[in-house]
BAFI-3210 file (N, C-alpha, C; in Angstrom, 3 decimals, decimal comma, padded with zeros to 6 digits):
// residues 82
n [1|2|3|4|5|6|7|8|9|10|11|12|13|14|15|16|17|18|19|20|21|22|23|24|25|26|27|28|29|30|31|32|33|34|35|36|37|38|39|40|41|42|43|44|45|46|47|48|49|50|51|52|53|54|55|56|57|58|59|60|61|62|63|64|65|66|67|68|69|70|71|72|73|74|75|76|77|78|79|80|81|82]
n.u [000,807|002,052|003,331|006,318|007,280|006,700|004,073|004,399|003,608|000,624|000,674|-000,464|-001,056|-001,148|-000,038|-000,619|000,835|004,095|005,794|005,021|005,552|004,354|004,340|004,885|006,780|007,105|004,680|003,010|003,788|002,131|-001,338|-003,685|-006,595|-009,206|-011,531|-014,232|-016,439|-017,436|-017,692|-016,126|-013,656|-012,331|-010,966|-009,181|-006,701|-005,154|-004,988|-005,932|-006,012|-006,236|-007,196|-009,464|-010,170|-010,282|-008,747|-009,935|-009,844|-011,281|-014,029|-013,767|-012,213|-009,049|-005,730|-003,228|-001,075|-002,126|-002,964|-005,523|-007,816|-008,012|-010,535|-011,635|-012,994|-014,767|-014,914|-015,193|-012,243|-010,636|-007,868|-006,585|-004,965|-005,474]
n.v [-001,193|001,196|003,796|004,130|005,928|009,224|011,322|014,024|017,469|018,885|021,391|024,876|025,694|023,830|022,168|019,997|020,043|019,631|021,668|023,895|026,397|025,678|022,993|020,075|017,411|015,384|015,169|013,960|011,352|009,977|009,126|011,622|013,553|015,859|018,034|019,949|022,243|020,284|018,037|015,425|015,903|014,637|015,555|017,666|019,980|021,957|023,625|026,016|026,544|028,717|030,851|029,728|028,181|025,932|024,512|023,128|021,013|022,093|020,791|020,483|022,560|023,682|024,967|026,847|025,144|022,663|021,759|021,218|023,882|025,560|025,834|027,940|027,201|028,342|028,031|026,236|024,712|021,672|019,648|016,326|013,291|010,087]
n.w [000,000|000,553|-001,292|-002,773|-004,553|-004,828|-006,021|-008,341|-007,621|-008,925|-011,347|-011,462|-014,019|-016,953|-019,886|-022,651|-024,969|-026,010|-026,822|-025,490|-022,935|-020,585|-020,258|-018,422|-018,153|-016,228|-014,894|-016,751|-016,727|-015,146|-014,756|-015,192|-014,293|-015,246|-013,905|-014,887|-013,855|-012,099|-013,746|-015,434|-017,895|-020,898|-023,056|-022,754|-023,571|-022,427|-019,256|-016,689|-013,392|-011,535|-013,112|-014,127|-016,542|-019,383|-022,286|-025,211|-028,133|-031,246|-033,230|-036,145|-037,229|-038,322|-037,770|-039,627|-039,634|-039,533|-037,091|-034,622|-033,867|-030,749|-028,326|-025,720|-022,605|-019,870|-016,291|-013,151|-012,329|-011,630|-010,957|-010,823|-009,691|-011,054]
ca.u [000,000|002,891|003,896|007,656|007,496|005,664|003,591|004,723|002,469|000,023|000,854|-001,645|-001,316|-000,488|-000,350|-000,242|001,777|005,471|006,468|004,512|006,330|003,588|004,384|005,712|006,810|006,997|003,265|002,386|004,171|001,019|-002,647|-004,342|-007,950|-009,603|-012,948|-014,699|-017,780|-017,744|-017,844|-014,796|-013,420|-011,272|-010,402|-008,513|-005,335|-004,463|-005,883|-005,420|-006,918|-006,462|-007,998|-010,722|-010,475|-009,633|-008,756|-010,252|-009,783|-012,564|-014,407|-013,230|-011,369|-007,607|-004,927|-002,448|-000,112|-002,872|-003,329|-006,885|-007,950|-008,408|-011,592|-011,529|-014,235|-014,543|-015,659|-014,399|-011,333|-009,926|-007,007|-006,326|-004,380|-006,426]
ca.v [000,000|002,381|004,152|004,662|007,026|010,228|011,988|015,458|018,367|019,357|022,847|025,709|025,718|022,683|021,972|018,715|020,327|019,623|022,919|024,959|026,614|025,157|021,534|019,454|016,009|014,477|014,996|013,081|009,965|009,425|009,411|012,728|013,867|017,256|018,294|021,287|022,376|018,991|016,984|015,067|016,119|013,771|016,160|018,911|020,159|022,876|024,142|026,949|026,460|030,028|031,690|029,033|027,828|024,814|024,622|021,858|021,156|022,218|019,575|020,347|023,673|023,487|026,157|026,731|024,046|021,419|021,433|021,692|025,124|025,323|026,683|028,142|027,038|028,851|027,390|025,790|023,669|020,887|018,611|015,270|012,036|008,962]
ca.w [000,000|000,581|-002,581|-002,532|-005,484|-004,604|-007,226|-008,361|-007,450|-010,163|-011,459|-011,661|-015,459|-017,568|-021,298|-023,241|-026,050|-025,494|-027,185|-024,632|-021,701|-019,457|-020,318|-017,385|-018,573|-015,074|-014,554|-017,729|-016,481|-014,373|-015,333|-014,507|-014,717|-015,141|-013,672|-015,234|-013,286|-011,482|-014,753|-015,933|-019,327|-021,390|-024,254|-022,363|-024,058|-021,513|-018,226|-015,694|-012,241|-010,914|-014,000|-014,335|-017,925|-020,061|-023,742|-025,862|-029,591|-031,947|-033,947|-037,499|-037,645|-038,182|-038,031|-040,869|-039,504|-039,499|-035,718|-034,325|-033,121|-029,365|-027,791|-024,274|-021,846|-018,519|-015,217|-012,014|-012,806|-010,628|-011,525|-009,846|-010,177|-011,000]
c.u [000,850|003,518|005,253|007,960|006,369|005,310|003,988|003,454|001,944|000,166|-000,477|-002,040|-000,504|-000,965|000,134|000,842|003,195|006,244|006,041|005,419|005,620|003,511|005,353|005,675|006,622|005,546|002,620|002,869|003,072|-000,281|-003,315|-005,741|-008,254|-011,110|-013,238|-016,150|-018,304|-018,094|-016,472|-014,742|-012,229|-010,546|-009,628|-007,069|-004,503|-005,474|-005,151|-006,436|-007,243|-007,327|-009,321|-011,078|-009,736|-009,687|-008,949|-010,189|-011,183|-012,809|-013,680|-012,217|-009,900|-006,893|-004,072|-001,388|-000,796|-003,248|-004,757|-006,860|-008,471|-009,465|-011,421|-012,903|-013,940|-015,429|-014,719|-013,570|-010,653|-009,119|-006,694|-005,615|-005,416|-005,829]
c.v [001,257|002,608|004,796|005,841|008,042|010,906|013,460|016,289|018,799|020,878|023,563|025,725|024,615|022,525|020,611|018,907|020,452|020,886|024,082|025,159|026,068|023,634|021,016|017,948|015,039|014,201|013,975|011,640|009,236|009,829|010,514|012,921|015,333|017,316|019,744|021,371|021,020|017,892|016,705|015,252|015,275|014,373|017,448|018,919|021,029|023,349|025,164|026,991|027,849|030,942|031,028|028,766|026,565|025,090|023,225|022,064|021,285|020,962|019,442|021,412|023,394|024,807|025,912|025,646|022,681|020,949|021,922|023,004|024,805|026,329|026,767|028,026|027,444|028,131|027,055|024,584|023,006|019,811|017,597|014,113|010,946|007,796]
c.w [000,000|-000,777|-002,339|-003,442|-005,317|-005,928|-007,192|-008,191|-008,812|-010,236|-011,661|-013,131|-016,104|-018,999|-021,759|-024,300|-025,499|-025,847|-026,309|-023,417|-020,459|-019,463|-019,259|-017,644|-017,413|-014,697|-015,487|-017,636|-015,714|-015,054|-014,524|-015,071|-014,479|-014,933|-014,044|-014,803|-012,796|-012,481|-015,339|-017,445|-019,741|-022,590|-023,973|-022,868|-023,108|-020,471|-017,365|-014,556|-011,698|-011,786|-014,368|-015,782|-018,356|-021,555|-024,316|-027,376|-030,187|-032,771|-035,289|-037,884|-037,340|-038,407|-039,277|-040,815|-039,429|-038,110|-035,449|-033,542|-031,727|-028,943|-026,283|-023,644|-020,409|-017,517|-014,072|-012,440|-011,610|-011,342|-010,431|-010,521|-010,047|-010,262]
res [m|n|d|t|k|s|l|p|d|l|p|d|r|l|s|v|n|s|r|s|p|h|h|v|a|e|v|f|e|h|d|i|g|i|l|l|n|d|k|e|r|f|d|v|e|e|y|c|i|s|e|g|w|v|k|v|p|s|k|k|a|l|d|r|r|g|q|p|l|l|m|t|i|k|g|t|v|k|a|f|y|r]
***
């Protein structure tokens, strides 16, 4: 039951994109979850707890590099380890 490897603290702002300055690789070694307004979201690309928003990819729109455009959704954000 004792976990010898402690989990790193979840940052206030985190991004899935490895080119972002808010990407923390150590966090992604573990499975994390995001709650937005008390509902779990599985499509979150970036979040900020203090500002209260998440960014999710749009359905079909792409930017000029072929990456999906990100839409910002505001609400109460909570991050946790599963």
